[in-house]
C-alpha positions, 0 to 999 in steps of 0.5 A: 357435427365438427367430427363429420365435418373433418372426416368428410373433408378428409374423405373428399382429400383424399378422392382427391388425391387417389384421382390424381395419382391414380391418373399420372401413375404407369404401371409396366410389368415384363408379364404383361409385355411377354403376355401382349406381344405373344397374343400380337403375334399369334391371336388365339381365343388361349393369348388372349385369357392370358393377356386378359388376365394379366390387364386385371394384375396390372389395375389391381396393381395400380387400384392398391398402389393410388390407394396407398400413395393417397393414402401417405400424400393426406397423411403426410399433408394431413400432420404436416398442416397440424404441425404449421397450424401449431407452430404458429399459434404458440 
């Protein structure tokens, strides 16, 4: 029961940190800018398809980066908490 409680807390912390990072992170790529301005100047189905592909790439990069950053924050914060707790009890 104790390990399930710890796992739930870690998962909840990860979900909260992931949400915060995802909402505040901004991806800026030149490929997307090129695709957007090409589509803006000449709105053809081909240019729109390229723009959608670049948007999808941005979304995948944003999810991957947010997941990695959230994991690092949770691990560092959890480790810091354990170390501080150990030092105080000693």
